[in-house]
mmCIF file of the N, C-alpha and C atoms, coordinates in Angstrom:
data_MODEL
# 
_entry.id   MODEL 
# 
loop_
_atom_site.group_PDB 
_atom_site.id 
_atom_site.type_symbol 
_atom_site.label_atom_id 
_atom_site.label_alt_id 
_atom_site.label_comp_id 
_atom_site.label_asym_id 
_atom_site.label_entity_id 
_atom_site.label_seq_id 
_atom_site.pdbx_PDB_ins_code 
_atom_site.Cartn_x 
_atom_site.Cartn_y 
_atom_site.Cartn_z 
_atom_site.occupancy 
_atom_site.B_iso_or_equiv 
_atom_site.pdbx_formal_charge 
_atom_site.auth_seq_id 
_atom_site.auth_comp_id 
_atom_site.auth_asym_id 
_atom_site.auth_atom_id 
_atom_site.pdbx_PDB_model_num 
ATOM 1   N N  . MET A 1 1  ? 0.847   -1.161 0.000  1.00 0.00 ? 1  MET A N  1 
ATOM 2   C CA . MET A 1 1  ? 0.000   0.000  0.000  1.00 0.00 ? 1  MET A CA 1 
ATOM 3   C C  . MET A 1 1  ? 0.899   1.232  0.000  1.00 0.00 ? 1  MET A C  1 
ATOM 4   N N  . SER A 1 2  ? 0.605   2.162  -0.870 1.00 0.00 ? 2  SER A N  1 
ATOM 5   C CA . SER A 1 2  ? 1.386   3.390  -0.908 1.00 0.00 ? 2  SER A CA 1 
ATOM 6   C C  . SER A 1 2  ? 0.474   4.572  -0.621 1.00 0.00 ? 2  SER A C  1 
ATOM 7   N N  . GLY A 1 3  ? 1.076   5.702  -0.328 1.00 0.00 ? 3  GLY A N  1 
ATOM 8   C CA . GLY A 1 3  ? 0.302   6.917  -0.091 1.00 0.00 ? 3  GLY A CA 1 
ATOM 9   C C  . GLY A 1 3  ? 0.405   7.388  1.345  1.00 0.00 ? 3  GLY A C  1 
ATOM 10  N N  . ASN A 1 4  ? -0.501  8.273  1.706  1.00 0.00 ? 4  ASN A N  1 
ATOM 11  C CA . ASN A 1 4  ? -0.513  8.870  3.031  1.00 0.00 ? 4  ASN A CA 1 
ATOM 12  C C  . ASN A 1 4  ? -1.339  7.995  3.970  1.00 0.00 ? 4  ASN A C  1 
ATOM 13  N N  . TYR A 1 5  ? -0.681  7.338  4.912  1.00 0.00 ? 5  TYR A N  1 
ATOM 14  C CA . TYR A 1 5  ? -1.381  6.428  5.830  1.00 0.00 ? 5  TYR A CA 1 
ATOM 15  C C  . TYR A 1 5  ? -2.332  7.179  6.749  1.00 0.00 ? 5  TYR A C  1 
ATOM 16  N N  . GLY A 1 6  ? -2.009  8.428  7.096  1.00 0.00 ? 6  GLY A N  1 
ATOM 17  C CA . GLY A 1 6  ? -2.902  9.223  7.936  1.00 0.00 ? 6  GLY A CA 1 
ATOM 18  C C  . GLY A 1 6  ? -4.237  9.455  7.257  1.00 0.00 ? 6  GLY A C  1 
ATOM 19  N N  . LEU A 1 7  ? -4.208  9.778  5.975  1.00 0.00 ? 7  LEU A N  1 
ATOM 20  C CA . LEU A 1 7  ? -5.456  9.972  5.231  1.00 0.00 ? 7  LEU A CA 1 
ATOM 21  C C  . LEU A 1 7  ? -6.218  8.655  5.118  1.00 0.00 ? 7  LEU A C  1 
ATOM 22  N N  . HIS A 1 8  ? -5.491  7.567  4.947  1.00 0.00 ? 8  HIS A N  1 
ATOM 23  C CA . HIS A 1 8  ? -6.133  6.249  4.863  1.00 0.00 ? 8  HIS A CA 1 
ATOM 24  C C  . HIS A 1 8  ? -6.847  5.922  6.177  1.00 0.00 ? 8  HIS A C  1 
ATOM 25  N N  . ASP A 1 9  ? -6.183  6.176  7.297  1.00 0.00 ? 9  ASP A N  1 
ATOM 26  C CA . ASP A 1 9  ? -6.800  5.928  8.604  1.00 0.00 ? 9  ASP A CA 1 
ATOM 27  C C  . ASP A 1 9  ? -8.041  6.789  8.803  1.00 0.00 ? 9  ASP A C  1 
ATOM 28  N N  . GLN A 1 10 ? -7.966  8.050  8.400  1.00 0.00 ? 10 GLN A N  1 
ATOM 29  C CA . GLN A 1 10 ? -9.118  8.942  8.539  1.00 0.00 ? 10 GLN A CA 1 
ATOM 30  C C  . GLN A 1 10 ? -10.278 8.471  7.670  1.00 0.00 ? 10 GLN A C  1 
ATOM 31  N N  . LEU A 1 11 ? -9.970  7.990  6.489  1.00 0.00 ? 11 LEU A N  1 
ATOM 32  C CA . LEU A 1 11 ? -11.023 7.484  5.610  1.00 0.00 ? 11 LEU A CA 1 
ATOM 33  C C  . LEU A 1 11 ? -11.690 6.250  6.218  1.00 0.00 ? 11 LEU A C  1 
ATOM 34  N N  . LEU A 1 12 ? -10.905 5.369  6.820  1.00 0.00 ? 12 LEU A N  1 
ATOM 35  C CA . LEU A 1 12 ? -11.486 4.201  7.489  1.00 0.00 ? 12 LEU A CA 1 
ATOM 36  C C  . LEU A 1 12 ? -12.401 4.629  8.638  1.00 0.00 ? 12 LEU A C  1 
ATOM 37  N N  . ALA A 1 13 ? -11.990 5.649  9.386  1.00 0.00 ? 13 ALA A N  1 
ATOM 38  C CA . ALA A 1 13 ? -12.831 6.152  10.479 1.00 0.00 ? 13 ALA A CA 1 
ATOM 39  C C  . ALA A 1 13 ? -14.127 6.741  9.932  1.00 0.00 ? 13 ALA A C  1 
ATOM 40  N N  . LEU A 1 14 ? -14.046 7.469  8.828  1.00 0.00 ? 14 LEU A N  1 
ATOM 41  C CA . LEU A 1 14 ? -15.250 8.041  8.217  1.00 0.00 ? 14 LEU A CA 1 
ATOM 42  C C  . LEU A 1 14 ? -16.186 6.949  7.709  1.00 0.00 ? 14 LEU A C  1 
ATOM 43  N N  . LYS A 1 15 ? -15.621 5.877  7.167  1.00 0.00 ? 15 LYS A N  1 
ATOM 44  C CA . LYS A 1 15 ? -16.457 4.758  6.720  1.00 0.00 ? 15 LYS A CA 1 
ATOM 45  C C  . LYS A 1 15 ? -17.162 4.111  7.906  1.00 0.00 ? 15 LYS A C  1 
ATOM 46  N N  . TRP A 1 16 ? -16.448 3.974  9.034  1.00 0.00 ? 16 TRP A N  1 
ATOM 47  C CA . TRP A 1 16 ? -17.054 3.410  10.234 1.00 0.00 ? 16 TRP A CA 1 
ATOM 48  C C  . TRP A 1 16 ? -18.199 4.301  10.706 1.00 0.00 ? 16 TRP A C  1 
ATOM 49  N N  . ILE A 1 17 ? -17.967 5.611  10.730 1.00 0.00 ? 17 ILE A N  1 
ATOM 50  C CA . ILE A 1 17 ? -19.014 6.553  11.135 1.00 0.00 ? 17 ILE A CA 1 
ATOM 51  C C  . ILE A 1 17 ? -20.222 6.417  10.219 1.00 0.00 ? 17 ILE A C  1 
ATOM 52  N N  . SER A 1 18 ? -19.980 6.332  8.921  1.00 0.00 ? 18 SER A N  1 
ATOM 53  C CA . SER A 1 18 ? -21.072 6.211  7.956  1.00 0.00 ? 18 SER A CA 1 
ATOM 54  C C  . SER A 1 18 ? -21.888 4.941  8.194  1.00 0.00 ? 18 SER A C  1 
ATOM 55  N N  . MET A 1 19 ? -21.201 3.828  8.463  1.00 0.00 ? 19 MET A N  1 
ATOM 56  C CA . MET A 1 19 ? -21.897 2.555  8.673  1.00 0.00 ? 19 MET A CA 1 
ATOM 57  C C  . MET A 1 19 ? -22.645 2.505  10.007 1.00 0.00 ? 19 MET A C  1 
ATOM 58  N N  . ASN A 1 20 ? -22.190 3.252  10.999 1.00 0.00 ? 20 ASN A N  1 
ATOM 59  C CA . ASN A 1 20 ? -22.759 3.159  12.341 1.00 0.00 ? 20 ASN A CA 1 
ATOM 60  C C  . ASN A 1 20 ? -23.543 4.390  12.779 1.00 0.00 ? 20 ASN A C  1 
ATOM 61  N N  . ALA A 1 21 ? -23.659 5.397  11.938 1.00 0.00 ? 21 ALA A N  1 
ATOM 62  C CA . ALA A 1 21 ? -24.350 6.637  12.313 1.00 0.00 ? 21 ALA A CA 1 
ATOM 63  C C  . ALA A 1 21 ? -25.779 6.383  12.771 1.00 0.00 ? 21 ALA A C  1 
ATOM 64  N N  . LYS A 1 22 ? -26.445 5.438  12.151 1.00 0.00 ? 22 LYS A N  1 
ATOM 65  C CA . LYS A 1 22 ? -27.845 5.166  12.491 1.00 0.00 ? 22 LYS A CA 1 
ATOM 66  C C  . LYS A 1 22 ? -28.010 4.722  13.940 1.00 0.00 ? 22 LYS A C  1 
ATOM 67  N N  . TYR A 1 23 ? -26.987 4.098  14.513 1.00 0.00 ? 23 TYR A N  1 
ATOM 68  C CA . TYR A 1 23 ? -27.069 3.636  15.898 1.00 0.00 ? 23 TYR A CA 1 
ATOM 69  C C  . TYR A 1 23 ? -26.948 4.786  16.900 1.00 0.00 ? 23 TYR A C  1 
ATOM 70  N N  . PHE A 1 24 ? -26.535 5.957  16.417 1.00 0.00 ? 24 PHE A N  1 
ATOM 71  C CA . PHE A 1 24 ? -26.400 7.145  17.258 1.00 0.00 ? 24 PHE A CA 1 
ATOM 72  C C  . PHE A 1 24 ? -27.392 8.230  16.833 1.00 0.00 ? 24 PHE A C  1 
ATOM 73  N N  . ASN A 1 25 ? -28.460 7.813  16.154 1.00 0.00 ? 25 ASN A N  1 
ATOM 74  C CA . ASN A 1 25 ? -29.468 8.734  15.611 1.00 0.00 ? 25 ASN A CA 1 
ATOM 75  C C  . ASN A 1 25 ? -28.867 9.729  14.627 1.00 0.00 ? 25 ASN A C  1 
ATOM 76  N N  . GLY A 1 26 ? -27.827 9.328  13.928 1.00 0.00 ? 26 GLY A N  1 
ATOM 77  C CA . GLY A 1 26 ? -27.207 10.166 12.911 1.00 0.00 ? 26 GLY A CA 1 
ATOM 78  C C  . GLY A 1 26 ? -27.681 9.780  11.525 1.00 0.00 ? 26 GLY A C  1 
ATOM 79  N N  . ASP A 1 27 ? -27.437 10.650 10.585 1.00 0.00 ? 27 ASP A N  1 
ATOM 80  C CA . ASP A 1 27 ? -27.794 10.411 9.188  1.00 0.00 ? 27 ASP A CA 1 
ATOM 81  C C  . ASP A 1 27 ? -26.509 10.191 8.398  1.00 0.00 ? 27 ASP A C  1 
ATOM 82  N N  . PRO A 1 28 ? -26.254 8.982  7.922  1.00 0.00 ? 28 PRO A N  1 
ATOM 83  C CA . PRO A 1 28 ? -25.005 8.708  7.209  1.00 0.00 ? 28 PRO A CA 1 
ATOM 84  C C  . PRO A 1 28 ? -24.858 9.496  5.911  1.00 0.00 ? 28 PRO A C  1 
ATOM 85  N N  . ARG A 1 29 ? -25.927 10.106 5.437  1.00 0.00 ? 29 ARG A N  1 
ATOM 86  C CA . ARG A 1 29 ? -25.847 10.914 4.207  1.00 0.00 ? 29 ARG A CA 1 
ATOM 87  C C  . ARG A 1 29 ? -25.510 12.368 4.495  1.00 0.00 ? 29 ARG A C  1 
ATOM 88  N N  . ARG A 1 30 ? -25.368 12.732 5.786  1.00 0.00 ? 30 ARG A N  1 
ATOM 89  C CA . ARG A 1 30 ? -25.136 14.133 6.151  1.00 0.00 ? 30 ARG A CA 1 
ATOM 90  C C  . ARG A 1 30 ? -23.905 14.289 7.044  1.00 0.00 ? 30 ARG A C  1 
ATOM 91  N N  . ILE A 1 31 ? -22.852 13.562 6.772  1.00 0.00 ? 31 ILE A N  1 
ATOM 92  C CA . ILE A 1 31 ? -21.641 13.633 7.588  1.00 0.00 ? 31 ILE A CA 1 
ATOM 93  C C  . ILE A 1 31 ? -20.855 14.889 7.225  1.00 0.00 ? 31 ILE A C  1 
ATOM 94  N N  . THR A 1 32 ? -20.546 15.675 8.255  1.00 0.00 ? 32 THR A N  1 
ATOM 95  C CA . THR A 1 32 ? -19.727 16.875 8.097  1.00 0.00 ? 32 THR A CA 1 
ATOM 96  C C  . THR A 1 32 ? -18.363 16.592 8.696  1.00 0.00 ? 32 THR A C  1 
ATOM 97  N N  . TYR A 1 33 ? -17.333 16.817 7.915  1.00 0.00 ? 33 TYR A N  1 
ATOM 98  C CA . TYR A 1 33 ? -15.960 16.576 8.362  1.00 0.00 ? 33 TYR A CA 1 
ATOM 99  C C  . TYR A 1 33 ? -15.347 17.923 8.697  1.00 0.00 ? 33 TYR A C  1 
ATOM 100 N N  . VAL A 1 34 ? -14.897 18.088 9.952  1.00 0.00 ? 34 VAL A N  1 
ATOM 101 C CA . VAL A 1 34 ? -14.324 19.345 10.424 1.00 0.00 ? 34 VAL A CA 1 
ATOM 102 C C  . VAL A 1 34 ? -12.833 19.141 10.647 1.00 0.00 ? 34 VAL A C  1 
ATOM 103 N N  . GLY A 1 35 ? -12.031 20.085 10.159 1.00 0.00 ? 35 GLY A N  1 
ATOM 104 C CA . GLY A 1 35 ? -10.599 20.014 10.378 1.00 0.00 ? 35 GLY A CA 1 
ATOM 105 C C  . GLY A 1 35 ? -10.031 21.379 10.700 1.00 0.00 ? 35 GLY A C  1 
ATOM 106 N N  . HIS A 1 36 ? -9.014  21.393 11.560 1.00 0.00 ? 36 HIS A N  1 
ATOM 107 C CA . HIS A 1 36 ? -8.328  22.625 11.944 1.00 0.00 ? 36 HIS A CA 1 
ATOM 108 C C  . HIS A 1 36 ? -6.847  22.478 11.619 1.00 0.00 ? 36 HIS A C  1 
ATOM 109 N N  . SER A 1 37 ? -6.250  23.527 11.084 1.00 0.00 ? 37 SER A N  1 
ATOM 110 C CA . SER A 1 37 ? -4.838  23.558 10.731 1.00 0.00 ? 37 SER A CA 1 
ATOM 111 C C  . SER A 1 37 ? -4.552  22.479 9.678  1.00 0.00 ? 37 SER A C  1 
ATOM 112 N N  . ALA A 1 38 ? -3.612  21.580 9.932  1.00 0.00 ? 38 ALA A N  1 
ATOM 113 C CA . ALA A 1 38 ? -3.318  20.527 8.953  1.00 0.00 ? 38 ALA A CA 1 
ATOM 114 C C  . ALA A 1 38 ? -4.522  19.617 8.764  1.00 0.00 ? 38 ALA A C  1 
ATOM 115 N N  . GLY A 1 39 ? -5.361  19.504 9.788  1.00 0.00 ? 39 GLY A N  1 
ATOM 116 C CA . GLY A 1 39 ? -6.591  18.721 9.672  1.00 0.00 ? 39 GLY A CA 1 
ATOM 117 C C  . GLY A 1 39 ? -7.552  19.312 8.664  1.00 0.00 ? 39 GLY A C  1 
ATOM 118 N N  . ALA A 1 40 ? -7.520  20.638 8.496  1.00 0.00 ? 40 ALA A N  1 
ATOM 119 C CA . ALA A 1 40 ? -8.355  21.282 7.477  1.00 0.00 ? 40 ALA A CA 1 
ATOM 120 C C  . ALA A 1 40 ? -7.909  20.853 6.086  1.00 0.00 ? 40 ALA A C  1 
ATOM 121 N N  . ALA A 1 41 ? -6.601  20.801 5.884  1.00 0.00 ? 41 ALA A N  1 
ATOM 122 C CA . ALA A 1 41 ? -6.077  20.342 4.594  1.00 0.00 ? 41 ALA A CA 1 
ATOM 123 C C  . ALA A 1 41 ? -6.471  18.890 4.353  1.00 0.00 ? 41 ALA A C  1 
ATOM 124 N N  . ASN A 1 42 ? -6.374  18.060 5.390  1.00 0.00 ? 42 ASN A N  1 
ATOM 125 C CA . ASN A 1 42 ? -6.769  16.653 5.253  1.00 0.00 ? 42 ASN A CA 1 
ATOM 126 C C  . ASN A 1 42 ? -8.240  16.529 4.905  1.00 0.00 ? 42 ASN A C  1 
ATOM 127 N N  . ALA A 1 43 ? -9.080  17.310 5.566  1.00 0.00 ? 43 ALA A N  1 
ATOM 128 C CA . ALA A 1 43 ? -10.524 17.250 5.308  1.00 0.00 ? 43 ALA A CA 1 
ATOM 129 C C  . ALA A 1 43 ? -10.828 17.601 3.857  1.00 0.00 ? 43 ALA A C  1 
ATOM 130 N N  . ILE A 1 44 ? -10.170 18.628 3.344  1.00 0.00 ? 44 ILE A N  1 
ATOM 131 C CA . ILE A 1 44 ? -10.397 19.042 1.956  1.00 0.00 ? 44 ILE A CA 1 
ATOM 132 C C  . ILE A 1 44 ? -9.901  17.965 0.992  1.00 0.00 ? 44 ILE A C  1 
ATOM 133 N N  . LEU A 1 45 ? -8.709  17.425 1.254  1.00 0.00 ? 45 LEU A N  1 
ATOM 134 C CA . LEU A 1 45 ? -8.170  16.376 0.383  1.00 0.00 ? 45 LEU A CA 1 
ATOM 135 C C  . LEU A 1 45 ? -9.076  15.155 0.357  1.00 0.00 ? 45 LEU A C  1 
ATOM 136 N N  . LEU A 1 46 ? -9.576  14.750 1.522  1.00 0.00 ? 46 LEU A N  1 
ATOM 137 C CA . LEU A 1 46 ? -10.458 13.582 1.561  1.00 0.00 ? 46 LEU A CA 1 
ATOM 138 C C  . LEU A 1 46 ? -11.781 13.864 0.866  1.00 0.00 ? 46 LEU A C  1 
ATOM 139 N N  . ALA A 1 47 ? -12.302 15.060 1.018  1.00 0.00 ? 47 ALA A N  1 
ATOM 140 C CA . ALA A 1 47 ? -13.567 15.399 0.365  1.00 0.00 ? 47 ALA A CA 1 
ATOM 141 C C  . ALA A 1 47 ? -13.429 15.373 -1.156 1.00 0.00 ? 47 ALA A C  1 
ATOM 142 N N  . MET A 1 48 ? -12.236 15.686 -1.668 1.00 0.00 ? 48 MET A N  1 
ATOM 143 C CA . MET A 1 48 ? -12.006 15.689 -3.111 1.00 0.00 ? 48 MET A CA 1 
ATOM 144 C C  . MET A 1 48 ? -11.657 14.301 -3.651 1.00 0.00 ? 48 MET A C  1 
ATOM 145 N N  . SER A 1 49 ? -11.348 13.372 -2.764 1.00 0.00 ? 49 SER A N  1 
ATOM 146 C CA . SER A 1 49 ? -10.930 12.035 -3.176 1.00 0.00 ? 49 SER A CA 1 
ATOM 147 C C  . SER A 1 49 ? -12.114 11.200 -3.654 1.00 0.00 ? 49 SER A C  1 
ATOM 148 N N  . GLU A 1 50 ? -11.892 10.434 -4.710 1.00 0.00 ? 50 GLU A N  1 
ATOM 149 C CA . GLU A 1 50 ? -12.921 9.511  -5.200 1.00 0.00 ? 50 GLU A CA 1 
ATOM 150 C C  . GLU A 1 50 ? -13.238 8.440  -4.166 1.00 0.00 ? 50 GLU A C  1 
ATOM 151 N N  . ARG A 1 51 ? -12.282 8.138  -3.305 1.00 0.00 ? 51 ARG A N  1 
ATOM 152 C CA . ARG A 1 51 ? -12.488 7.089  -2.299 1.00 0.00 ? 51 ARG A CA 1 
ATOM 153 C C  . ARG A 1 51 ? -13.512 7.479  -1.239 1.00 0.00 ? 51 ARG A C  1 
ATOM 154 N N  . SER A 1 52 ? -13.787 8.768  -1.113 1.00 0.00 ? 52 SER A N  1 
ATOM 155 C CA . SER A 1 52 ? -14.746 9.201  -0.089 1.00 0.00 ? 52 SER A CA 1 
ATOM 156 C C  . SER A 1 52 ? -16.102 9.571  -0.685 1.00 0.00 ? 52 SER A C  1 
ATOM 157 N N  . ASN A 1 53 ? -16.319 9.242  -1.962 1.00 0.00 ? 53 ASN A N  1 
ATOM 158 C CA . ASN A 1 53 ? -17.613 9.552  -2.587 1.00 0.00 ? 53 ASN A CA 1 
ATOM 159 C C  . ASN A 1 53 ? -18.748 8.931  -1.789 1.00 0.00 ? 53 ASN A C  1 
ATOM 160 N N  . GLY A 1 54 ? -19.753 9.736  -1.491 1.00 0.00 ? 54 GLY A N  1 
ATOM 161 C CA . GLY A 1 54 ? -20.912 9.252  -0.766 1.00 0.00 ? 54 GLY A CA 1 
ATOM 162 C C  . GLY A 1 54 ? -20.742 9.194  0.737  1.00 0.00 ? 54 GLY A C  1 
ATOM 163 N N  . ILE A 1 55 ? -19.562 9.563  1.253  1.00 0.00 ? 55 ILE A N  1 
ATOM 164 C CA . ILE A 1 55 ? -19.336 9.524  2.695  1.00 0.00 ? 55 ILE A CA 1 
ATOM 165 C C  . ILE A 1 55 ? -19.385 10.929 3.297  1.00 0.00 ? 55 ILE A C  1 
ATOM 166 N N  . ILE A 1 56 ? -18.660 11.866 2.714  1.00 0.00 ? 56 ILE A N  1 
ATOM 167 C CA . ILE A 1 56 ? -18.573 13.222 3.256  1.00 0.00 ? 56 ILE A CA 1 
ATOM 168 C C  . ILE A 1 56 ? -19.561 14.113 2.515  1.00 0.00 ? 56 ILE A C  1 
ATOM 169 N N  . ALA A 1 57 ? -20.482 14.725 3.270  1.00 0.00 ? 57 ALA A N  1 
ATOM 170 C CA . ALA A 1 57 ? -21.461 15.624 2.655  1.00 0.00 ? 57 ALA A CA 1 
ATOM 171 C C  . ALA A 1 57 ? -20.971 17.071 2.669  1.00 0.00 ? 57 ALA A C  1 
ATOM 172 N N  . ARG A 1 58 ? -20.276 17.456 3.751  1.00 0.00 ? 58 ARG A N  1 
ATOM 173 C CA . ARG A 1 58 ? -19.803 18.830 3.913  1.00 0.00 ? 58 ARG A CA 1 
ATOM 174 C C  . ARG A 1 58 ? -18.452 18.821 4.614  1.00 0.00 ? 58 ARG A C  1 
ATOM 175 N N  . VAL A 1 59 ? -17.693 19.911 4.401  1.00 0.00 ? 59 VAL A N  1 
ATOM 176 C CA . VAL A 1 59 ? -16.410 20.090 5.085  1.00 0.00 ? 59 VAL A CA 1 
ATOM 177 C C  . VAL A 1 59 ? -16.390 21.467 5.719  1.00 0.00 ? 59 VAL A C  1 
ATOM 178 N N  . ILE A 1 60 ? -15.906 21.528 6.946  1.00 0.00 ? 60 ILE A N  1 
ATOM 179 C CA . ILE A 1 60 ? -15.610 22.804 7.593  1.00 0.00 ? 60 ILE A CA 1 
ATOM 180 C C  . ILE A 1 60 ? -14.103 22.833 7.791  1.00 0.00 ? 60 ILE A C  1 
ATOM 181 N N  . ALA A 1 61 ? -13.425 23.700 7.035  1.00 0.00 ? 61 ALA A N  1 
ATOM 182 C CA . ALA A 1 61 ? -11.971 23.839 7.119  1.00 0.00 ? 61 ALA A CA 1 
ATOM 183 C C  . ALA A 1 61 ? -11.679 25.107 7.919  1.00 0.00 ? 61 ALA A C  1 
ATOM 184 N N  . GLN A 1 62 ? -11.165 24.943 9.135  1.00 0.00 ? 62 GLN A N  1 
ATOM 185 C CA . GLN A 1 62 ? -10.994 26.069 10.040 1.00 0.00 ? 62 GLN A CA 1 
ATOM 186 C C  . GLN A 1 62 ? -9.627  26.725 9.944  1.00 0.00 ? 62 GLN A C  1 
ATOM 187 N N  . SER A 1 63 ? -8.958  26.572 8.851  1.00 0.00 ? 63 SER A N  1 
ATOM 188 C CA . SER A 1 63 ? -7.708  27.286 8.604  1.00 0.00 ? 63 SER A CA 1 
ATOM 189 C C  . SER A 1 63 ? -7.242  26.929 7.206  1.00 0.00 ? 63 SER A C  1 
ATOM 190 N N  . GLY A 1 64 ? -5.957  26.842 7.000  1.00 0.00 ? 64 GLY A N  1 
ATOM 191 C CA . GLY A 1 64 ? -5.418  26.651 5.671  1.00 0.00 ? 64 GLY A CA 1 
ATOM 192 C C  . GLY A 1 64 ? -5.851  25.371 4.986  1.00 0.00 ? 64 GLY A C  1 
ATOM 193 N N  . GLY A 1 65 ? -5.749  25.413 3.674  1.00 0.00 ? 65 GLY A N  1 
ATOM 194 C CA . GLY A 1 65 ? -6.091  24.262 2.864  1.00 0.00 ? 65 GLY A CA 1 
ATOM 195 C C  . GLY A 1 65 ? -4.847  23.570 2.349  1.00 0.00 ? 65 GLY A C  1 
ATOM 196 N N  . PRO A 1 66 ? -5.021  22.561 1.513  1.00 0.00 ? 66 PRO A N  1 
ATOM 197 C CA . PRO A 1 66 ? -3.877  21.782 1.029  1.00 0.00 ? 66 PRO A CA 1 
ATOM 198 C C  . PRO A 1 66 ? -2.943  22.559 0.104  1.00 0.00 ? 66 PRO A C  1 
ATOM 199 N N  . LEU A 1 67 ? -3.372  23.701 -0.408 1.00 0.00 ? 67 LEU A N  1 
ATOM 200 C CA . LEU A 1 67 ? -2.514  24.484 -1.300 1.00 0.00 ? 67 LEU A CA 1 
ATOM 201 C C  . LEU A 1 67 ? -1.785  25.611 -0.580 1.00 0.00 ? 67 LEU A C  1 
ATOM 202 N N  . ASN A 1 68 ? -2.037  25.778 0.720  1.00 0.00 ? 68 ASN A N  1 
ATOM 203 C CA . ASN A 1 68 ? -1.345  26.800 1.495  1.00 0.00 ? 68 ASN A CA 1 
ATOM 204 C C  . ASN A 1 68 ? 0.107   26.414 1.702  1.00 0.00 ? 68 ASN A C  1 
ATOM 205 N N  . GLN A 1 69 ? 0.959   27.421 1.814  1.00 0.00 ? 69 GLN A N  1 
ATOM 206 C CA . GLN A 1 69 ? 2.355   27.168 2.152  1.00 0.00 ? 69 GLN A CA 1 
ATOM 207 C C  . GLN A 1 69 ? 2.458   27.111 3.668  1.00 0.00 ? 69 GLN A C  1 
ATOM 208 N N  . TRP A 1 70 ? 2.948   26.020 4.179  1.00 0.00 ? 70 TRP A N  1 
ATOM 209 C CA . TRP A 1 70 ? 3.053   25.852 5.630  1.00 0.00 ? 70 TRP A CA 1 
ATOM 210 C C  . TRP A 1 70 ? 4.417   26.298 6.013  1.00 0.00 ? 70 TRP A C  1 
# 
């Protein structure tokens, strides 16, 4: 497996949330991913990824994005 393992782990967590949201009175079609600082960049990257299609409905990026110079 190649790539960013942190993003892979976050995607697995989002898939778990999507599969189990109903048990917490959540709507798996309305998942909002919130990220701050580098987490904001991760949230944006995952939202743009084909692998997260149908999982992330909205993103709140509370600082820089993946194109910012850190």
